[in-house]
C-alpha positions in Angstrom: 128.0 -33.1 184.1 128.9 -35.9 186.6 131.2 -37.3 183.9 132.8 -33.9 183.4 133.6 -33.5 187.1 134.7 -37.1 187.3 137.0 -36.6 184.4 138.3 -33.3 186.0 139.0 -35.2 189.2 141.0 -37.9 187.3 143.0 -35.2 185.5 143.8 -33.4 188.8 144.8 -36.7 190.3 147.0 -37.5 187.3 148.5 -34.0 187.5 149.2 -34.5 191.2 151.0 -37.8 190.5 152.9 -36.4 187.6 153.9 -33.0 188.9 154.3 -34.0 192.5 152.8 -32.5 195.6 155.0 -29.3 195.5 156.6 -27.6 198.4 155.8 -29.1 201.7 154.2 -32.1 200.0 156.1 -34.5 202.2 153.6 -34.0 204.9 150.5 -33.8 202.7 148.1 -36.7 202.7 145.9 -37.2 199.6 142.5 -38.9 199.7 141.1 -40.0 196.3 137.6 -41.0 195.4 135.6 -41.4 192.3 134.5 -37.8 192.4 137.1 -35.9 194.4 140.6 -35.5 195.6 141.3 -34.2 199.1 144.8 -33.0 200.1 145.5 -32.7 203.8 148.4 -30.4 203.6 150.0 -27.7 201.4 149.1 -29.0 197.9 150.5 -27.0 194.9 149.6 -27.7 191.3 152.0 -26.5 188.5 150.7 -26.2 184.9 153.5 -26.1 182.2 151.3 -24.8 179.4 151.5 -25.6 175.7 155.2 -24.8 175.6 157.8 -26.6 177.6 159.9 -23.7 178.9 160.7 -21.9 182.2 157.3 -20.3 182.5 154.5 -22.2 184.4 151.2 -21.4 186.1 151.1 -22.4 189.8 147.8 -23.0 191.6 148.1 -22.7 195.3 145.6 -22.1 198.1 145.9 -19.6 201.0 145.9 -21.4 204.4 142.2 -21.6 205.2 140.8 -20.8 208.6 137.7 -22.9 207.9 136.4 -25.4 205.3 136.1 -23.7 201.9 134.4 -24.9 198.8 135.1 -23.3 195.4 132.5 -24.4 192.8 133.1 -24.4 189.1 129.8 -23.5 187.4 128.1 -25.5 184.7 129.1 -23.2 181.8 127.7 -24.2 178.4 130.8 -22.7 176.6 134.5 -22.4 177.0 135.4 -19.9 179.7 138.1 -18.7 182.0 138.6 -17.5 185.5 138.5 -13.8 186.3 141.9 -13.1 187.9 143.1 -10.4 190.3 146.4 -8.7 191.0 145.4 -8.7 194.6 146.9 -11.9 196.1 144.6 -11.5 199.2 141.4 -11.0 197.1 138.6 -12.4 199.2 135.2 -11.5 200.5 135.5 -8.6 203.0 139.3 -8.2 202.4 140.6 -4.7 201.9 140.5 -3.6 198.3 138.9 -6.9 197.2 136.6 -7.2 194.3 134.3 -10.3 194.6 131.2 -11.5 192.9 127.6 -11.1 194.2 124.3 -12.1 192.8 124.0 -10.4 189.4 126.9 -8.1 190.2 130.3 -7.2 191.7 131.1 -6.2 195.2 133.9 -3.7 196.0 135.2 -3.7 199.5 137.1 -0.4 199.3 140.4 0.4 201.1 139.0 -0.5 204.5 137.8 -4.0 205.4 134.6 -3.3 207.1 130.9 -3.7 206.8 130.5 -1.1 204.1 130.9 -2.1 200.4 130.0 -0.8 197.0 127.9 -3.2 194.9 127.7 -2.8 191.1 124.7 -4.6 189.7 122.8 -4.5 186.4 119.2 -4.4 185.5 117.6 -7.4 183.8 118.4 -6.8 180.1 115.8 -7.4 177.4 118.5 -7.9 174.8 122.3 -8.0 174.6 123.7 -4.7 175.9 127.4 -3.5 175.8 128.6 -0.9 178.2 132.0 0.4 177.1 134.5 2.2 179.4 136.6 4.5 177.3 140.4 4.6 177.4 141.1 7.7 179.4 144.6 9.3 179.4 144.1 10.5 183.0 142.4 9.3 186.2 138.6 9.4 185.7 135.4 8.4 187.3 131.8 7.3 186.4 128.9 9.7 186.4 126.4 8.5 189.0 122.6 8.9 189.4 120.2 8.3 192.2 117.7 7.0 189.7 118.1 3.2 189.8 116.2 2.8 186.6 118.4 5.3 184.7 118.5 4.3 181.0 117.8 5.7 177.6 114.2 6.7 177.2 113.3 6.0 180.8 111.3 8.7 182.6 113.5 11.2 184.5 116.7 9.6 183.1 119.8 11.6 182.1 122.0 9.8 179.6 124.9 10.7 177.5 125.0 11.4 173.8 127.7 12.5 171.3 129.1 15.7 172.9 126.3 16.1 175.3 123.6 14.9 177.7 120.0 13.9 177.1 117.3 14.6 179.8 114.2 12.5 179.2 111.9 14.5 181.4 109.0 13.2 183.6 107.4 11.4 180.6 109.1 8.6 178.8 108.3 9.5 175.2 110.0 10.7 172.0 110.7 14.2 173.3 113.9 14.9 175.2 116.1 17.9 176.0 119.7 17.7 174.8 122.5 19.7 176.4 125.2 20.0 173.8 128.5 22.0 173.6 130.0 23.9 170.8 133.5 22.9 169.9 135.7 24.9 172.3 138.8 26.8 171.2 140.3 26.6 174.7 139.5 25.3 178.1 136.3 26.8 179.5 134.5 26.4 182.9 130.7 26.9 183.2 129.8 27.4 186.8 126.3 26.9 188.2 126.0 29.1 191.2 124.7 28.0 194.6 121.1 29.5 194.7 119.1 29.7 197.9 115.9 29.1 196.0 114.8 27.0 193.0 116.2 28.6 189.8 116.6 27.9 186.1 119.2 29.0 183.5 118.5 31.9 181.1 117.9 30.5 177.6 118.5 32.0 174.2 117.3 31.1 170.7 120.8 32.0 169.5 122.7 28.6 169.3 126.0 30.4 168.9 125.4 32.7 172.0 128.8 33.4 173.6 130.9 36.3 174.7 131.8 38.6 171.8 129.6 36.7 169.3 127.4 38.7 167.0 123.9 39.3 168.4 124.9 37.5 171.7 123.5 38.5 175.1 125.7 37.4 178.0 125.9 38.1 181.7 128.5 40.3 183.4 128.8 41.4 187.0 125.4 42.9 188.0 124.2 43.2 184.4 123.7 42.0 180.9 126.0 42.6 177.9 124.5 43.0 174.4 127.0 42.5 171.6 124.9 43.9 168.7 124.9 42.8 165.1 128.7 43.2 164.7 131.1 41.1 166.7 133.6 43.7 167.8 134.9 45.5 170.9 131.8 47.7 171.3 128.9 46.4 173.4 125.9 47.8 175.4 125.8 46.9 179.1 122.6 47.1 181.0 123.4 47.4 184.7 121.1 48.4 187.6 122.1 50.6 190.5 122.2 48.7 193.8 118.5 48.7 194.9 117.5 49.6 198.4 114.2 47.7 198.0 112.5 45.3 195.6 111.8 47.1 192.3 110.0 45.9 189.2 110.6 47.3 185.7 107.7 46.5 183.3 108.0 46.5 179.5 104.5 47.3 178.2 102.8 45.3 175.4 103.5 47.6 172.5 101.3 47.2 169.4 104.2 48.2 167.3 108.0 48.1 167.4 109.4 50.4 170.1 112.6 51.3 171.9 113.6 52.6 175.4 114.1 56.3 176.1 117.7 56.6 177.1 119.4 59.0 179.5 123.0 60.2 179.8 122.3 60.6 183.5 123.6 57.4 185.1 121.8 58.2 188.3 118.5 58.9 186.6 115.8 57.9 189.2 112.6 59.2 190.7 113.4 62.3 192.8 117.1 62.3 191.8 118.7 65.6 190.9 118.4 66.4 187.2 116.4 63.3 186.5 113.4 62.8 184.2 110.9 60.1 184.6 107.4 59.2 183.4 104.1 59.6 185.2 100.5 59.0 184.1 100.1 61.0 180.8 103.3 63.0 181.3 106.9 63.5 182.2 108.4 64.8 185.5 111.6 66.9 185.6 113.2 67.1 189.0 115.5 70.0 188.3 118.9 70.6 189.7 117.8 70.2 193.3 116.5 66.8 194.6 113.5 68.0 196.6 109.7 67.8 196.7 109.3 70.3 193.8 109.2 69.1 190.2 108.0 70.3 186.8 105.4 68.0 185.2 104.8 68.2 181.5 101.3 66.8 180.8 98.8 66.8 177.9 95.2 67.6 177.6 93.4 64.6 176.2 93.6 65.1 172.4 90.6 64.6 170.2 92.7 64.1 167.1 96.4 63.6 166.4 98.4 66.7 167.3 102.0 67.7 166.6 103.9 70.2 168.6 107.1 71.3 166.9 110.0 72.8 168.7 112.0 75.0 166.3 115.7 74.6 165.8 116.6 77.6 168.0 118.1 78.4 171.3 115.7 80.1 173.6 113.1 79.9 176.4 109.6 78.6 176.1 107.0 81.1 177.2 103.9 79.9 178.8 100.5 81.4 179.4 100.3 81.6 183.2 99.5 83.7 186.1 101.3 87.0 186.2 104.4 87.4 188.5 104.3 90.2 191.0 106.9 92.9 191.1 107.4 93.9 194.7 106.6 97.6 195.1 109.4 99.9 196.2 111.7 102.7 194.9 114.0 100.3 193.0 112.2 97.0 192.3 113.7 94.3 190.2 111.8 92.4 187.4 113.2 88.9 187.4 113.3 87.8 183.8 112.0 84.3 183.0 109.4 84.0 185.8 106.6 84.7 183.4 105.7 86.7 180.3 103.3 88.8 182.4 104.1 90.9 185.5 102.0 93.1 187.7 103.1 96.3 189.6 101.0 98.3 192.0 103.2 101.3 193.0 102.9 102.6 196.6 101.0 105.9 196.7 103.2 108.9 195.8 106.3 106.8 195.4 108.2 106.9 192.1 110.0 103.8 190.9 113.0 102.8 188.8 112.6 99.3 187.6 115.7 97.2 186.8 115.5 94.1 184.6 117.5 91.0 185.8 118.6 90.0 182.3 118.5 90.7 178.6 116.3 87.7 177.9 116.4 85.6 174.7 115.9 87.1 171.3 112.2 87.1 170.4 111.0 86.8 174.0 108.2 89.2 175.0 106.9 90.4 178.4 104.2 92.8 179.5 104.0 94.8 182.7 100.6 95.8 184.0 100.6 98.8 186.3 97.6 99.4 188.6 97.1 103.0 189.9 96.3 103.6 193.5 94.5 106.5 195.2 96.7 109.6 195.8 99.3 111.5 193.8 100.7 110.4 190.5 103.7 108.0 190.4 106.5 108.2 187.8 107.9 104.9 186.5 111.4 104.9 185.1 112.9 101.9 183.3 116.6 101.4 184.1 118.5 102.0 180.8 121.3 99.3 181.0 119.1 96.6 179.6 116.0 98.5 178.5 115.3 100.9 175.6 112.0 102.6 176.4 110.2 105.6 175.0 110.5 107.4 178.3 109.0 107.4 181.8 105.5 106.3 182.5 103.2 108.4 184.7 100.7 106.4 186.6 98.0 109.0 187.2 95.9 109.4 190.3 93.1 107.1 189.1 92.3 104.3 191.6 92.0 101.0 189.8 93.2 102.4 186.5 95.7 100.2 184.6 98.6 100.7 182.2 100.2 98.0 180.0 103.8 98.3 178.7 105.1 95.5 176.4 108.8 94.8 175.7 110.5 92.6 173.1 114.0 91.3 173.6 116.6 91.3 170.9 118.9 89.2 173.0 120.9 92.2 174.2 118.3 94.6 175.5 114.5 94.9 176.0 112.9 97.1 173.4 109.6 98.8 174.3 107.1 98.0 171.5 103.8 99.1 173.1 102.3 101.3 175.8 98.6 101.4 176.5 96.5 103.1 179.1 93.5 101.0 180.1 90.5 102.7 181.7 89.4 101.3 185.1 
């Protein structure tokens, strides 16, 4: 090595003698020794190169403010200097790039005490890091994991058209985030969440808007495309909640489906709504109040089937009789029950008016209870009733009479009249 530097010194001295001292060399003093050449002044070296032409390489030094030593390392192979387009490139100079132990140091636009150091881990084999040719300004993805590398625990690395997340354990299992080939520019936005969150996943690798069988998000809801990719979708959207609410899907033993409703405001206690309760259904009715109709079942001891016929009508239930308010002209309100009671006031005749014609096939029975005193004559108003005539409730305290009517949809037809002993 000493011979190498000694030879280099002789070459430099020879070059200095052949090429001259350059501009300002008249005042330069040169000191030669067996191992060095020291120029006290503005020494410039000009290298012609392999071709004698008008193009040369000039080596000149910036005026130093202190003694400087530039060392040529002992390289075992041919090599060359790294050059810079920055003529003021130096340690701590603005925009400078200089070498550091096992890395490069970037000063940045401001010459201050803050620099960016690019260093590499100790390689176990030859490794090549390739910076692609980008047609636009680009940057490097950064990570706070200083040991980020392929197959390293917690690392995130790139793969063809995607990213690989190693996970907490460095093993043979990784999560790959990959993208389908886009037909246009797309932006996937990860929202700012106030709590820890995770993406919704799907087993459908082609899941996207308007793709067959896809489920995608919309404002305040989910959109289900269905088996056919067309313009018709099902949107599941909740009404703005006023408190936390949980909807539970039970663990059905067989395939099942939701019960739908055309009432978009269907909710507990909402007008016209229907909802489920233990062993039954609750119907609110037209008025949202504290009164509802509950349809419930007696615990069956075997499978039972209740068939509703293909007819328009009203369901009649076995229930307590409705009371006809006594008076000279009482009204029987159709639909309250299929059983009515009437206790005429002593010695007061009645003319009973029916409120409606009822539904064809509907039946009702009026039970009259006699009181003490004179007889009472009951007349059925003829607009909506065909009867066999008046009914005389005889003076027989506690005695009862039953009159049954059947509706044909237009009028009530009397079909039975029975006097029942007290």
